[in-house]
All heavy atoms as a GROMACS GRO file, in nm:
protein
  553
    1MET      N    1   2.658  -3.713  -2.574
    1MET     CA    2   2.574  -3.633  -2.489
    1MET      C    3   2.473  -3.562  -2.578
    1MET      O    4   2.509  -3.492  -2.670
    1MET     CB    5   2.662  -3.535  -2.413
    1MET     CG    6   2.587  -3.447  -2.322
    1MET     SD    7   2.706  -3.349  -2.232
    1MET     CE    8   2.637  -3.357  -2.077
    2ALA      N    9   2.349  -3.579  -2.546
    2ALA     CA   10   2.243  -3.521  -2.627
    2ALA      C   11   2.214  -3.379  -2.579
    2ALA      O   12   2.219  -3.350  -2.461
    2ALA     CB   13   2.117  -3.605  -2.618
    3GLN      N   14   2.187  -3.294  -2.673
    3GLN     CA   15   2.152  -3.156  -2.638
    3GLN      C   16   2.000  -3.146  -2.629
    3GLN      O   17   1.929  -3.197  -2.714
    3GLN     CB   18   2.203  -3.059  -2.743
    3GLN     CG   19   2.352  -3.050  -2.747
    3GLN     CD   20   2.399  -2.947  -2.849
    3GLN    OE1   21   2.320  -2.892  -2.923
    3GLN    NE2   22   2.528  -2.925  -2.852
    4SER      N   23   1.956  -3.080  -2.524
    4SER     CA   24   1.812  -3.063  -2.511
    4SER      C   25   1.778  -2.917  -2.540
    4SER      O   26   1.852  -2.827  -2.507
    4SER     CB   27   1.764  -3.102  -2.371
    4SER     OG   28   1.826  -3.017  -2.276
    5THR      N   29   1.668  -2.898  -2.601
    5THR     CA   30   1.623  -2.763  -2.632
    5THR      C   31   1.494  -2.735  -2.558
    5THR      O   32   1.416  -2.825  -2.530
    5THR     CB   33   1.601  -2.745  -2.782
    5THR    OG1   34   1.501  -2.839  -2.823
    5THR    CG2   35   1.728  -2.767  -2.861
    6ALA      N   36   1.476  -2.612  -2.526
    6ALA     CA   37   1.352  -2.572  -2.459
    6ALA      C   38   1.238  -2.578  -2.558
    6ALA      O   39   1.254  -2.545  -2.676
    6ALA     CB   40   1.366  -2.431  -2.404
    7PRO      N   41   1.121  -2.620  -2.512
    7PRO     CA   42   1.007  -2.625  -2.604
    7PRO      C   43   0.968  -2.484  -2.648
    7PRO      O   44   0.982  -2.388  -2.574
    7PRO     CB   45   0.896  -2.689  -2.521
    7PRO     CG   46   0.937  -2.672  -2.379
    7PRO     CD   47   1.086  -2.665  -2.378
    8ALA      N   48   0.920  -2.475  -2.768
    8ALA     CA   49   0.879  -2.346  -2.822
    8ALA      C   50   0.754  -2.298  -2.750
    8ALA      O   51   0.667  -2.378  -2.715
    8ALA     CB   52   0.851  -2.360  -2.972
    9PRO      N   53   0.745  -2.169  -2.724
    9PRO     CA   54   0.625  -2.118  -2.657
    9PRO      C   55   0.504  -2.140  -2.744
    9PRO      O   56   0.509  -2.126  -2.866
    9PRO     CB   57   0.654  -1.969  -2.636
    9PRO     CG   58   0.765  -1.936  -2.729
    9PRO     CD   59   0.840  -2.063  -2.754
   10ALA      N   60   0.393  -2.175  -2.679
   10ALA     CA   61   0.271  -2.207  -2.753
   10ALA      C   62   0.219  -2.084  -2.826
   10ALA      O   63   0.244  -2.065  -2.944
   10ALA     CB   64   0.166  -2.261  -2.657
   11ALA      N   65   0.146  -2.003  -2.761
   11ALA     CA   66   0.092  -1.882  -2.823
   11ALA      C   67   0.119  -1.767  -2.727
   11ALA      O   68   0.103  -1.780  -2.608
   11ALA     CB   69  -0.057  -1.896  -2.849
   12SER      N   70   0.162  -1.659  -2.782
   12SER     CA   71   0.189  -1.546  -2.693
   12SER      C   72   0.058  -1.488  -2.644
   12SER      O   73  -0.033  -1.462  -2.721
   12SER     CB   74   0.272  -1.440  -2.765
   12SER     OG   75   0.195  -1.385  -2.870
   13THR      N   76   0.050  -1.472  -2.514
   13THR     CA   77  -0.071  -1.415  -2.457
   13THR      C   78  -0.046  -1.267  -2.432
   13THR      O   79   0.052  -1.228  -2.370
   13THR     CB   80  -0.108  -1.484  -2.324
   13THR    OG1   81   0.004  -1.474  -2.236
   13THR    CG2   82  -0.142  -1.630  -2.347
   14ALA      N   83  -0.134  -1.187  -2.482
   14ALA     CA   84  -0.119  -1.043  -2.468
   14ALA      C   85  -0.165  -1.001  -2.328
   14ALA      O   86  -0.264  -1.051  -2.277
   14ALA     CB   87  -0.201  -0.971  -2.574
   15ILE      N   88  -0.092  -0.912  -2.268
   15ILE     CA   89  -0.129  -0.860  -2.138
   15ILE      C   90  -0.233  -0.752  -2.160
   15ILE      O   91  -0.212  -0.659  -2.239
   15ILE     CB   92  -0.006  -0.801  -2.064
   15ILE    CG1   93   0.097  -0.911  -2.043
   15ILE    CG2   94  -0.046  -0.737  -1.933
   15ILE    CD1   95   0.228  -0.861  -1.987
   16PRO      N   96  -0.347  -0.764  -2.093
   16PRO     CA   97  -0.452  -0.663  -2.115
   16PRO      C   98  -0.406  -0.526  -2.064
   16PRO      O   99  -0.335  -0.516  -1.965
   16PRO     CB  100  -0.570  -0.715  -2.036
   16PRO     CG  101  -0.513  -0.810  -1.937
   16PRO     CD  102  -0.387  -0.864  -1.998
   17ALA      N  103  -0.448  -0.425  -2.135
   17ALA     CA  104  -0.412  -0.289  -2.097
   17ALA      C  105  -0.489  -0.250  -1.970
   17ALA      O  106  -0.607  -0.280  -1.956
   17ALA     CB  107  -0.446  -0.192  -2.209
   18VAL      N  108  -0.420  -0.185  -1.879
   18VAL     CA  109  -0.481  -0.142  -1.754
   18VAL      C  110  -0.514   0.005  -1.766
   18VAL      O  111  -0.432   0.086  -1.807
   18VAL     CB  112  -0.385  -0.165  -1.636
   18VAL    CG1  113  -0.446  -0.117  -1.506
   18VAL    CG2  114  -0.347  -0.311  -1.626
   19ALA      N  115  -0.635   0.038  -1.731
   19ALA     CA  116  -0.677   0.177  -1.738
   19ALA      C  117  -0.604   0.258  -1.631
   19ALA      O  118  -0.589   0.212  -1.519
   19ALA     CB  119  -0.828   0.187  -1.717
   20PRO      N  120  -0.555   0.375  -1.664
   20PRO     CA  121  -0.484   0.455  -1.565
   20PRO      C  122  -0.581   0.502  -1.456
   20PRO      O  123  -0.700   0.520  -1.479
   20PRO     CB  124  -0.431   0.573  -1.645
   20PRO     CG  125  -0.517   0.580  -1.766
   20PRO     CD  126  -0.562   0.439  -1.794
   21ILE      N  127  -0.526   0.520  -1.335
   21ILE     CA  128  -0.606   0.568  -1.224
   21ILE      C  129  -0.617   0.719  -1.235
   21ILE      O  130  -0.517   0.788  -1.248
   21ILE     CB  131  -0.542   0.529  -1.090
   21ILE    CG1  132  -0.532   0.377  -1.080
   21ILE    CG2  133  -0.622   0.585  -0.974
   21ILE    CD1  134  -0.457   0.329  -0.959
   22SER      N  135  -0.738   0.768  -1.228
   22SER     CA  136  -0.758   0.912  -1.243
   22SER      C  137  -0.718   0.985  -1.114
   22SER      O  138  -0.715   0.927  -1.006
   22SER     CB  139  -0.904   0.943  -1.277
   22SER     OG  140  -0.985   0.919  -1.165
   23LEU      N  141  -0.689   1.112  -1.128
   23LEU     CA  142  -0.649   1.194  -1.014
   23LEU      C  143  -0.763   1.206  -0.914
   23LEU      O  144  -0.741   1.209  -0.794
   23LEU     CB  145  -0.604   1.332  -1.063
   23LEU     CG  146  -0.550   1.426  -0.958
   23LEU    CD1  147  -0.428   1.367  -0.890
   23LEU    CD2  148  -0.517   1.560  -1.019
   24LYS      N  149  -0.887   1.208  -0.962
   24LYS     CA  150  -1.002   1.217  -0.872
   24LYS      C  151  -1.013   1.095  -0.783
   24LYS      O  152  -1.062   1.103  -0.671
   24LYS     CB  153  -1.131   1.234  -0.953
   24LYS     CG  154  -1.149   1.372  -1.011
   24LYS     CD  155  -1.282   1.381  -1.082
   24LYS     CE  156  -1.302   1.520  -1.140
   24LYS     NZ  157  -1.431   1.532  -1.209
   25GLU      N  158  -0.971   0.980  -0.833
   25GLU     CA  159  -0.979   0.857  -0.754
   25GLU      C  160  -0.867   0.848  -0.652
   25GLU      O  161  -0.887   0.794  -0.544
   25GLU     CB  162  -0.975   0.735  -0.846
   25GLU     CG  163  -1.097   0.719  -0.932
   25GLU     CD  164  -1.086   0.601  -1.026
   25GLU    OE1  165  -0.988   0.525  -1.015
   25GLU    OE2  166  -1.174   0.586  -1.111
   26ILE      N  167  -0.751   0.897  -0.686
   26ILE     CA  168  -0.635   0.880  -0.598
   26ILE      C  169  -0.616   0.996  -0.501
   26ILE      O  170  -0.553   0.980  -0.397
   26ILE     CB  171  -0.508   0.855  -0.680
   26ILE    CG1  172  -0.404   0.785  -0.595
   26ILE    CG2  173  -0.453   0.981  -0.738
   26ILE    CD1  174  -0.292   0.724  -0.672
   27ALA      N  175  -0.672   1.112  -0.529
   27ALA     CA  176  -0.652   1.230  -0.445
   27ALA      C  177  -0.697   1.210  -0.300
   27ALA      O  178  -0.622   1.246  -0.208
   27ALA     CB  179  -0.720   1.351  -0.507
   28PRO      N  180  -0.814   1.153  -0.272
   28PRO     CA  181  -0.852   1.135  -0.131
   28PRO      C  182  -0.757   1.042  -0.056
   28PRO      O  183  -0.725   1.064   0.060
   28PRO     CB  184  -0.992   1.075  -0.138
   28PRO     CG  185  -1.042   1.106  -0.273
   28PRO     CD  186  -0.924   1.117  -0.361
   29TRP      N  187  -0.711   0.937  -0.123
   29TRP     CA  188  -0.618   0.844  -0.058
   29TRP      C  189  -0.483   0.909  -0.035
   29TRP      O  190  -0.419   0.886   0.067
   29TRP     CB  191  -0.604   0.718  -0.142
   29TRP     CG  192  -0.728   0.637  -0.142
   29TRP    CD1  193  -0.819   0.627  -0.244
   29TRP    CD2  194  -0.780   0.560  -0.035
   29TRP    NE1  195  -0.924   0.546  -0.206
   29TRP    CE2  196  -0.902   0.503  -0.078
   29TRP    CE3  197  -0.736   0.531   0.094
   29TRP    CZ2  198  -0.978   0.421   0.002
   29TRP    CZ3  199  -0.813   0.448   0.174
   29TRP    CH2  200  -0.932   0.395   0.129
   30ALA      N  201  -0.438   0.990  -0.129
   30ALA     CA  202  -0.311   1.061  -0.113
   30ALA      C  203  -0.320   1.162   0.001
   30ALA      O  204  -0.226   1.176   0.081
   30ALA     CB  205  -0.271   1.129  -0.243
   31LEU      N  206  -0.431   1.231   0.012
   31LEU     CA  207  -0.452   1.327   0.121
   31LEU      C  208  -0.455   1.255   0.254
   31LEU      O  209  -0.391   1.298   0.352
   31LEU     CB  210  -0.582   1.404   0.098
   31LEU     CG  211  -0.616   1.509   0.204
   31LEU    CD1  212  -0.514   1.621   0.200
   31LEU    CD2  213  -0.756   1.562   0.181
   32PHE      N  214  -0.527   1.144   0.263
   32PHE     CA  215  -0.533   1.066   0.385
   32PHE      C  216  -0.394   1.015   0.426
   32PHE      O  217  -0.355   1.025   0.542
   32PHE     CB  218  -0.629   0.947   0.367
   32PHE     CG  219  -0.628   0.851   0.483
   32PHE    CD1  220  -0.685   0.887   0.604
   32PHE    CD2  221  -0.570   0.727   0.471
   32PHE    CE1  222  -0.684   0.799   0.711
   32PHE    CE2  223  -0.569   0.638   0.577
   32PHE     CZ  224  -0.626   0.674   0.697
   33ALA      N  225  -0.318   0.963   0.330
   33ALA     CA  226  -0.184   0.913   0.360
   33ALA      C  227  -0.092   1.027   0.404
   33ALA      O  228  -0.012   1.010   0.497
   33ALA     CB  229  -0.126   0.843   0.237
   34GLY      N  230  -0.104   1.143   0.341
   34GLY     CA  231  -0.022   1.258   0.380
   34GLY      C  232  -0.052   1.305   0.521
   34GLY      O  233   0.040   1.334   0.599
   35ILE      N  234  -0.180   1.314   0.557
   35ILE     CA  235  -0.218   1.356   0.692
   35ILE      C  236  -0.172   1.252   0.794
   35ILE      O  237  -0.119   1.288   0.900
   35ILE     CB  238  -0.370   1.380   0.700
   35ILE    CG1  239  -0.406   1.504   0.620
   35ILE    CG2  240  -0.416   1.394   0.844
   35ILE    CD1  241  -0.556   1.526   0.605
   36LEU      N  242  -0.189   1.125   0.763
   36LEU     CA  243  -0.145   1.020   0.853
   36LEU      C  244   0.006   1.026   0.875
   36LEU      O  245   0.054   1.011   0.988
   36LEU     CB  246  -0.186   0.883   0.798
   36LEU     CG  247  -0.152   0.763   0.885
   36LEU    CD1  248  -0.227   0.771   1.018
   36LEU    CD2  249  -0.186   0.635   0.812
   37MET      N  250   0.081   1.050   0.769
   37MET     CA  251   0.226   1.059   0.782
   37MET      C  252   0.267   1.180   0.865
   37MET      O  253   0.360   1.173   0.946
   37MET     CB  254   0.291   1.061   0.644
   37MET     CG  255   0.284   0.926   0.578
   37MET     SD  256   0.329   0.916   0.404
   37MET     CE  257   0.476   1.005   0.391
   38LEU      N  258   0.198   1.293   0.850
   38LEU     CA  259   0.228   1.411   0.932
   38LEU      C  260   0.196   1.387   1.080
   38LEU      O  261   0.273   1.430   1.168
   38LEU     CB  262   0.150   1.532   0.880
   38LEU     CG  263   0.201   1.592   0.750
   38LEU    CD1  264   0.107   1.702   0.703
   38LEU    CD2  265   0.342   1.645   0.767
   39VAL      N  266   0.087   1.319   1.108
   39VAL     CA  267   0.053   1.287   1.247
   39VAL      C  268   0.158   1.195   1.307
   39VAL      O  269   0.204   1.216   1.420
   39VAL     CB  270  -0.088   1.226   1.256
   39VAL    CG1  271  -0.114   1.166   1.393
   39VAL    CG2  272  -0.193   1.330   1.222
   40LEU      N  273   0.199   1.093   1.233
   40LEU     CA  274   0.303   1.002   1.282
   40LEU      C  275   0.435   1.075   1.301
   40LEU      O  276   0.506   1.051   1.400
   40LEU     CB  277   0.319   0.884   1.187
   40LEU     CG  278   0.203   0.786   1.185
   40LEU    CD1  279   0.225   0.681   1.077
   40LEU    CD2  280   0.185   0.721   1.320
   41LEU      N  281   0.469   1.163   1.210
   41LEU     CA  282   0.592   1.240   1.223
   41LEU      C  283   0.587   1.329   1.346
   41LEU      O  284   0.686   1.343   1.417
   41LEU     CB  285   0.616   1.324   1.097
   41LEU     CG  286   0.744   1.406   1.096
   41LEU    CD1  287   0.865   1.315   1.095
   41LEU    CD2  288   0.746   1.497   0.975
   42TYR      N  289   0.470   1.388   1.374
   42TYR     CA  290   0.456   1.470   1.494
   42TYR      C  291   0.480   1.385   1.619
   42TYR      O  292   0.554   1.424   1.709
   42TYR     CB  293   0.317   1.534   1.502
   42TYR     CG  294   0.292   1.596   1.637
   42TYR    CD1  295   0.350   1.718   1.668
   42TYR    CD2  296   0.217   1.532   1.734
   42TYR    CE1  297   0.331   1.775   1.793
   42TYR    CE2  298   0.198   1.588   1.858
   42TYR     CZ  299   0.256   1.710   1.887
   42TYR     OH  300   0.238   1.764   2.010
   43PHE      N  301   0.416   1.268   1.627
   43PHE     CA  302   0.431   1.186   1.747
   43PHE      C  303   0.572   1.134   1.764
   43PHE      O  304   0.622   1.123   1.875
   43PHE     CB  305   0.330   1.071   1.748
   43PHE     CG  306   0.195   1.113   1.798
   43PHE    CD1  307   0.088   1.117   1.712
   43PHE    CD2  308   0.177   1.150   1.929
   43PHE    CE1  309  -0.036   1.156   1.757
   43PHE    CE2  310   0.053   1.190   1.976
   43PHE     CZ  311  -0.053   1.193   1.890
   44VAL      N  312   0.639   1.102   1.656
   44VAL     CA  313   0.776   1.053   1.667
   44VAL      C  314   0.872   1.168   1.694
   44VAL      O  315   0.964   1.156   1.774
   44VAL     CB  316   0.819   0.978   1.538
   44VAL    CG1  317   0.966   0.948   1.539
   44VAL    CG2  318   0.740   0.850   1.524
   45GLY      N  319   0.851   1.284   1.633
   45GLY     CA  320   0.949   1.390   1.641
   45GLY      C  321   0.924   1.499   1.741
   45GLY      O  322   1.020   1.562   1.786
   46ALA      N  323   0.799   1.525   1.779
   46ALA     CA  324   0.776   1.645   1.859
   46ALA      C  325   0.683   1.624   1.978
   46ALA      O  326   0.653   1.720   2.047
   46ALA     CB  327   0.718   1.753   1.769
   47GLU      N  328   0.635   1.506   2.001
   47GLU     CA  329   0.539   1.484   2.109
   47GLU      C  330   0.612   1.475   2.243
   47GLU      O  331   0.633   1.369   2.299
   47GLU     CB  332   0.458   1.357   2.084
   47GLU     CG  333   0.364   1.315   2.194
   47GLU     CD  334   0.260   1.418   2.232
   47GLU    OE1  335   0.222   1.501   2.150
   47GLU    OE2  336   0.217   1.414   2.346
   48GLN      N  337   0.654   1.589   2.291
   48GLN     CA  338   0.713   1.600   2.425
   48GLN      C  339   0.730   1.748   2.456
   48GLN      O  340   0.730   1.832   2.366
   48GLN     CB  341   0.847   1.528   2.434
   48GLN     CG  342   0.955   1.584   2.344
   48GLN     CD  343   1.082   1.500   2.351
   48GLN    OE1  344   1.083   1.392   2.407
   48GLN    NE2  345   1.187   1.550   2.293
   49GLY      N  346   0.737   1.780   2.578
   49GLY     CA  347   0.762   1.918   2.618
   49GLY      C  348   0.643   2.009   2.602
   49GLY      O  349   0.529   1.971   2.626
   50ALA      N  350   0.668   2.134   2.559
   50ALA     CA  351   0.564   2.237   2.553
   50ALA      C  352   0.458   2.208   2.448
   50ALA      O  353   0.345   2.254   2.462
   50ALA     CB  354   0.629   2.373   2.524
   51THR      N  355   0.491   2.135   2.343
   51THR     CA  356   0.392   2.109   2.238
   51THR      C  357   0.320   1.976   2.258
   51THR      O  358   0.254   1.927   2.168
   51THR     CB  359   0.461   2.106   2.100
   51THR    OG1  360   0.556   2.000   2.098
   51THR    CG2  361   0.528   2.238   2.071
   52SER      N  362   0.331   1.919   2.374
   52SER     CA  363   0.274   1.788   2.401
   52SER      C  364   0.121   1.792   2.396
   52SER      O  365   0.057   1.874   2.460
   52SER     CB  366   0.320   1.738   2.537
   52SER     OG  367   0.266   1.612   2.564
   53VAL      N  368   0.062   1.702   2.322
   53VAL     CA  369  -0.083   1.688   2.314
   53VAL      C  370  -0.131   1.592   2.423
   53VAL      O  371  -0.233   1.613   2.484
   53VAL     CB  372  -0.126   1.636   2.175
   53VAL    CG1  373  -0.274   1.605   2.170
   53VAL    CG2  374  -0.089   1.736   2.069
   54ILE      N  375  -0.053   1.488   2.445
   54ILE     CA  376  -0.086   1.388   2.546
   54ILE      C  377   0.013   1.403   2.660
   54ILE      O  378   0.135   1.394   2.638
   54ILE     CB  379  -0.081   1.246   2.486
   54ILE    CG1  380  -0.180   1.235   2.372
   54ILE    CG2  381  -0.107   1.142   2.593
   54ILE    CD1  382  -0.170   1.107   2.293
   55SER      N  383  -0.036   1.425   2.781
   55SER     CA  384   0.054   1.445   2.895
   55SER      C  385   0.119   1.314   2.937
   55SER      O  386   0.067   1.206   2.911
   55SER     CB  387  -0.022   1.507   3.012
   55SER     OG  388  -0.122   1.418   3.055
   56GLY      N  389   0.231   1.325   3.002
   56GLY     CA  390   0.302   1.208   3.051
   56GLY      C  391   0.412   1.165   2.955
   56GLY      O  392   0.442   1.230   2.856
   57GLU      N  393   0.474   1.053   2.987
   57GLU     CA  394   0.587   1.001   2.910
   57GLU      C  395   0.550   0.880   2.825
   57GLU      O  396   0.638   0.820   2.763
   57GLU     CB  397   0.700   0.961   3.006
   57GLU     CG  398   0.766   1.079   3.075
   57GLU     CD  399   0.851   1.159   2.978
   57GLU    OE1  400   0.918   1.098   2.893
   57GLU    OE2  401   0.848   1.282   2.987
   58ASN      N  402   0.422   0.843   2.820
   58ASN     CA  403   0.385   0.720   2.750
   58ASN      C  404   0.419   0.725   2.602
   58ASN      O  405   0.480   0.633   2.548
   58ASN     CB  406   0.237   0.692   2.767
   58ASN     CG  407   0.204   0.651   2.909
   58ASN    OD1  408   0.289   0.601   2.981
   58ASN    ND2  409   0.080   0.675   2.949
   59VAL      N  410   0.380   0.830   2.532
   59VAL     CA  411   0.406   0.840   2.388
   59VAL      C  412   0.556   0.845   2.364
   59VAL      O  413   0.607   0.781   2.271
   59VAL     CB  414   0.335   0.963   2.327
   59VAL    CG1  415   0.375   0.982   2.182
   59VAL    CG2  416   0.185   0.948   2.339
   60HIS      N  417   0.627   0.919   2.448
   60HIS     CA  418   0.773   0.927   2.434
   60HIS      C  419   0.836   0.788   2.441
   60HIS      O  420   0.922   0.754   2.361
   60HIS     CB  421   0.832   1.016   2.543
   60HIS     CG  422   0.981   1.020   2.543
   60HIS    ND1  423   1.052   1.103   2.460
   60HIS    CD2  424   1.073   0.949   2.612
   60HIS    CE1  425   1.181   1.084   2.480
   60HIS    NE2  426   1.196   0.991   2.572
   61GLU      N  427   0.792   0.707   2.535
   61GLU     CA  428   0.849   0.573   2.550
   61GLU      C  429   0.809   0.482   2.435
   61GLU      O  430   0.888   0.398   2.392
   61GLU     CB  431   0.806   0.513   2.683
   61GLU     CG  432   0.862   0.585   2.803
   61GLU     CD  433   1.015   0.590   2.805
   61GLU    OE1  434   1.079   0.493   2.761
   61GLU    OE2  435   1.068   0.693   2.850
   62TRP      N  436   0.688   0.497   2.382
   62TRP     CA  437   0.645   0.412   2.272
   62TRP      C  438   0.722   0.439   2.144
   62TRP      O  439   0.745   0.349   2.064
   62TRP     CB  440   0.496   0.430   2.246
   62TRP     CG  441   0.408   0.375   2.354
   62TRP    CD1  442   0.440   0.278   2.445
   62TRP    CD2  443   0.275   0.414   2.383
   62TRP    NE1  444   0.336   0.256   2.529
   62TRP    CE2  445   0.232   0.338   2.494
   62TRP    CE3  446   0.188   0.506   2.327
   62TRP    CZ2  447   0.106   0.348   2.548
   62TRP    CZ3  448   0.061   0.516   2.381
   62TRP    CH2  449   0.021   0.439   2.490
   63VAL      N  450   0.759   0.563   2.121
   63VAL     CA  451   0.827   0.597   1.995
   63VAL      C  452   0.975   0.630   2.015
   63VAL      O  453   1.039   0.682   1.926
   63VAL     CB  454   0.756   0.715   1.924
   63VAL    CG1  455   0.615   0.679   1.884
   63VAL    CG2  456   0.756   0.840   2.009
   64HIS      N  457   1.029   0.593   2.130
   64HIS     CA  458   1.166   0.627   2.164
   64HIS      C  459   1.267   0.574   2.061
   64HIS      O  460   1.352   0.648   2.013
   64HIS     CB  461   1.199   0.570   2.303
   64HIS     CG  462   1.332   0.612   2.355
   64HIS    ND1  463   1.345   0.704   2.454
   64HIS    CD2  464   1.456   0.577   2.321
   64HIS    CE1  465   1.473   0.723   2.480
   64HIS    NE2  466   1.542   0.646   2.400
   65ASP      N  467   1.259   0.446   2.030
   65ASP     CA  468   1.354   0.388   1.935
   65ASP      C  469   1.337   0.445   1.795
   65ASP      O  470   1.433   0.462   1.721
   65ASP     CB  471   1.341   0.236   1.932
   65ASP     CG  472   1.384   0.172   2.064
   65ASP    OD1  473   1.464   0.237   2.136
   65ASP    OD2  474   1.338   0.062   2.094
   66GLY      N  475   1.213   0.476   1.757
   66GLY     CA  476   1.189   0.538   1.627
   66GLY      C  477   1.254   0.675   1.618
   66GLY      O  478   1.304   0.715   1.513
   67ARG      N  479   1.254   0.748   1.730
   67ARG     CA  480   1.320   0.879   1.732
   67ARG      C  481   1.468   0.862   1.702
   67ARG      O  482   1.526   0.937   1.622
   67ARG     CB  483   1.304   0.945   1.869
   67ARG     CG  484   1.172   1.009   1.887
   67ARG     CD  485   1.174   1.092   2.015
   67ARG     NE  486   1.059   1.177   2.016
   67ARG     CZ  487   0.966   1.174   2.109
   67ARG    NH1  488   0.977   1.092   2.210
   67ARG    NH2  489   0.863   1.253   2.101
   68HIS      N  490   1.532   0.768   1.768
   68HIS     CA  491   1.676   0.749   1.745
   68HIS      C  492   1.702   0.701   1.602
   68HIS      O  493   1.798   0.743   1.538
   68HIS     CB  494   1.733   0.649   1.845
   68HIS     CG  495   1.742   0.703   1.983
   68HIS    ND1  496   1.823   0.809   2.016
   68HIS    CD2  497   1.679   0.667   2.098
   68HIS    CE1  498   1.811   0.836   2.145
   68HIS    NE2  499   1.723   0.751   2.196
   69LEU      N  500   1.617   0.612   1.553
   69LEU     CA  501   1.634   0.560   1.418
   69LEU      C  502   1.624   0.670   1.314
   69LEU      O  503   1.699   0.672   1.216
   69LEU     CB  504   1.528   0.452   1.390
   69LEU     CG  505   1.534   0.384   1.255
   69LEU    CD1  506   1.660   0.301   1.246
   69LEU    CD2  507   1.413   0.297   1.235
   70LEU      N  508   1.533   0.765   1.335
   70LEU     CA  509   1.514   0.875   1.240
   70LEU      C  510   1.604   0.996   1.266
   70LEU      O  511   1.602   1.092   1.193
   70LEU     CB  512   1.368   0.920   1.240
   70LEU     CG  513   1.269   0.815   1.191
   70LEU    CD1  514   1.127   0.862   1.213
   70LEU    CD2  515   1.292   0.783   1.046
   71GLY      N  516   1.684   0.989   1.372
   71GLY     CA  517   1.780   1.096   1.399
   71GLY      C  518   1.725   1.211   1.481
   71GLY      O  519   1.788   1.316   1.486
   72PHE      N  520   1.610   1.194   1.546
   72PHE     CA  521   1.557   1.299   1.632
   72PHE      C  522   1.624   1.291   1.769
   72PHE      O  523   1.630   1.184   1.828
   72PHE     CB  524   1.405   1.283   1.652
   72PHE     CG  525   1.324   1.320   1.532
   72PHE    CD1  526   1.278   1.222   1.447
   72PHE    CD2  527   1.293   1.451   1.507
   72PHE    CE1  528   1.201   1.254   1.337
   72PHE    CE2  529   1.217   1.485   1.397
   72PHE     CZ  530   1.172   1.386   1.312
   73PRO      N  531   1.670   1.404   1.820
   73PRO     CA  532   1.727   1.399   1.956
   73PRO      C  533   1.614   1.392   2.059
   73PRO      O  534   1.510   1.454   2.043
   73PRO     CB  535   1.801   1.532   1.965
   73PRO     CG  536   1.731   1.622   1.872
   73PRO     CD  537   1.682   1.534   1.760
   74CYS      N  538   1.634   1.314   2.162
   74CYS     CA  539   1.531   1.306   2.266
   74CYS      C  540   1.590   1.296   2.406
   74CYS      O  541   1.517   1.277   2.501
   74CYS     CB  542   1.435   1.192   2.238
   74CYS     SG  543   1.507   1.030   2.248
   75HIS      N  544   1.719   1.307   2.419
   75HIS     CA  545   1.782   1.305   2.553
   75HIS      C  546   1.851   1.436   2.577
   75HIS      O  547   1.912   1.491   2.495
   75HIS     CB  548   1.883   1.192   2.565
   75HIS     CG  549   1.821   1.057   2.554
   75HIS    ND1  550   1.752   0.999   2.657
   75HIS    CD2  551   1.816   0.970   2.452
   75HIS    CE1  552   1.710   0.881   2.620
   75HIS    NE2  553   1.746   0.861   2.495
   0.00000   0.00000   0.00000
């Protein structure tokens, strides 16, 4: 039984260095993502009753399963 060996790597290719992302570039996106997450959290967790922004039960029904998944009581 002959033993086979893996071929030797040709030439090692260096991975180019990636410039770090500055805080000025990422701050607007982080702020946008944070506000979006707070709005979604509001609609999933509190959009019913006295603090309701949209009247009716539509939003409640759309996010009903998400409420249960995240542990918010809604019944």
